[in-house]
N, C-alpha and C positions, 0 to 999 in steps of 0.2 A: 504494500500500500504506500502510495506516495505521501510525502509530507504535505499537509494541507496548506493552502494559501492563506496569508494573513487577511484580516478583514479590511475592507475599504482600500484595496490595493489601487494605487494610482499609477497611470502611465508616466513616461518621461523620467526614467531613472537617471540619477545624477552621477554618471561616471563615464569616462571615455575609454579607459584601459581596463576592460572587465577582467582580464586575466591577472591583473595585479591588485586591483581594488574592487571589492564587491560594490556594485551600484547601490546607492542609497535612495530612499524615498523621502518625499517631503512629509514631515510629521506635524500634525495639528497640536496646538498647545494642550488640548484635552486628552491626548493619547496616553500619558502616564497614568491617569485615573483608570483608563480602560485596561492597561496592563496590570495594575494592582487588583482590579476586580477579577480578571482572568486568573491571576496568580492565587487569589483567595479561593476561587472555585477549585483549583487544582489541589490546594492545601486541604480543603475539606474532602476532596475525592480520595486522598491517600493519607488519612490522619495518622496511621501507624508509622509510615516512613517519615512523615513531616515531624511528628513529635519525637520519634527516636533520634533522628538526625539533629533536631534542635537541641535535645538534651546532651548529645555528644558535643556540640559546639559550646553549650553552656559550661560543661565540665572542663573542657580545654581552656576556655576563656577565664574561668574562675581560677584554675591552677596557675595560669600565666600571670594573672593579676596578683595572686598571693605571692608568687616568686618576685614580681616587680616590687611589691611592698617590702618584702624581706631584704632585697638587695639594695634598693635605692630610695625607699621611703615614698612619701606622697608625690614627690616630683616625678620620679620614674613611673609611678602608677598612673598619674595624670597624662604623662607623655604616651604611655602605652594605650590608655583608653582613647585619647584623642586621635591616636594614629591607627585605631582599629579599622577605620573606614578604608585604609589602604589595603588591608589583607582580607577584609570581609568577603569580597567577591570570590576570592580563591577558596575560602572555607566552604562556599556553596557549590563548588565545581561538580561534585558527584551528583548533585540533584538536577543539573541542567537537562538530563535526558528524560526525567520523569514526565514533564508536560508533553514531550514528543511521543512517549509511550502511550499516554492517555489519548492524544490526538490520533494515533495510529490504531487505536482500538485494543491495545494491549492492557493487561492488568499489571501495573508496576509492582515489583517486589523489591525488597532491599538488596537481595542477592543479584537480581538482574540489573538494578541500578548501579551497583558497585562494579559489576562486570562491564557495563557500558562505559564506565569511566576509565577502564584499564587501557584501552587502545590510545586515547588521546592524552594519557597521563604524562608522557614524556614532554609533550608540548606545554601541558599545564605547569610542569615543573620549571621549564624554561621561563615561562611567563611569571611564575611564582618567584623565581630568582630576581627578576627585574623588580617586582613589587617589594621583595625583601630589601633590595638595595635602596629603593626609595624610602622604605620605612626606616632603615638604619640611618639614612641621611637626615630624615625628619627627627629621629630620636636624638641625634647629635645636635641638630638645630634647637630642639627643645632644651637640651642641656645648656647650650650657649645662651638661650633666653634667660635661663635661671642664673647664669653667671652675670649677665649684664643687668638683670633685674632681680637681685637677690631678695629672698623673703626669709622670715624667721622660721625656726623649726616648728613653732606653734603659731601659724599665721592666722590673721583674722580674715573675714570674708572679703574685705576690700583687696587685700594682697592676693588672695586666690583668684578673685575676679580679674584683677589686672594681669596676672600671669596667664590666665586662660584667654583673655582678650588678645594679648600680644602673641601668645603661642598660636592662637587660631588664625591670626592674620598671616603669620609666617607659614603655618601649615596649609593655609588655603592654596598657596602656590603648588605645593606638592600634591594636595588633594585634587586640584583641577587636572593635573597631568594624569594622575592615577585613574580618575574617573573617565577621562576621554579615552584612555588606552584600554580600559576594561569594560566600559559600558555595554558594548555589543560583542567584543572579541571573545570572551570566555565562553558564552553560550555557542558561539560559532565554532570554536575549537572543540567543544564537547559534542557537536552534532555533525560537523563536516570534516572531510579529509583535507585540511588546509594547514598551511604553515603559520607559525606565530607572527612573523612579520606582516604577512597579508592580513591576518585577522586584526592585528593592532592598528595598522594603517587604515583599514576599512572602518574600524570603530572611530578613530579620530576624525576621519573624513566625514562620517555621518553626523558626529557631534558638531563639527564646525559648520556643517550646512543646515543644522537644525538647532541653533544656539539657544533660542528661547525654550523650546521643548526640552532640550537636554538640560538646561539650567533648572527647569521645574522638576524634571526627573531626579536630578542630583539632589535638589532640596528635599524631595520626598524620601529619598534613600537616607540622607543624613538625619532627617527628622525621626524616621522610624528606628534607625540605628541608635540615635541618642536616647530614645525612649527605652530601647532594649538594654542599653548600658546603665541608664539611670534607675532602672528597676532591679538593681543588684544583679544585673546580667540575666535575670530570669526571663525578661522579655525577648531575649535572643532565641529562645525556644520557638517562638512564633515568628519573629522578624526574619531570621536568616532563611528558613525554607520558603517563606512567603515571598521575599525579595528574589530568591533564586528562581522560583516559578515565574514571577512577573518579568524577570530579566529575559527569560526565554521568549516570552510573548513580545517583549520590546525588540529583541534581536530579529525575530521573524517578521515584524512589521517594518523595521528600519532598513534591513538589508535584503537584497536579492542574491542569494547564494547558490543559485541553480547551476553555476558553472563548476561547482565543486561537489563531488559525490557525497551522499550522506553516509555516515558510519552506521553499521548495522547494530540494532539493539538485540542482544542475546534473547533468543526465544521468540523473536518476531522479525520476519523478513520485511525489509523496506527497500523500495526501489529508488535510485537517485533521480 
């Protein structure tokens, strides 16, 4: 069964060199709300996988937060939490095939989902290395912010707010690059036989041609992620799978990837 076409497909794809960059579509500002709605339907369709994977992300995030607190105190912890947006898309990589399985008429299982992520795992690791480098640079930048704007060991809320404001301004530069590179590329890597460079360039190209819609999508992702973090990380149980499913619908609507064959989902034959 072929991968379904996205809703409201528009003619006039914005790309000249289709073998190097996936053509992108013009996206309406209201598209992110549609992606979230579709992602929530997928979440409810596979509650076991969604909750199970969400709990896994929660445990990993809680462990890393505890280690950051033990090693570097609240400064390193805040740096880690504010930098979470850089690595969150990679945490959801294994889930990007679930909506495709649902759309193809398959009943997703955790085993099938993890097997589907095995083939593109190498590309995911290459991309993960890039995100890791960005995150480490951001962590160093966060430390430099603390050096130039020192705070007491028992700071008041004004000092914490100032640190967060300055750190957020600096981190915004890193976050913008990270978002543009990963907004549509990771779902593409998980579902198509494509290289990392093509996927990343295609994602950046689509973001740059749909700046307003991409900005709204980024704001929604950041808002939901902040809610997940501010609820003692428990909200990530819902937020990460939800955003993973929504991101697949975003990728399907934003990019025309018909020039690259689809990866097969174990247990379900799909045609490119």
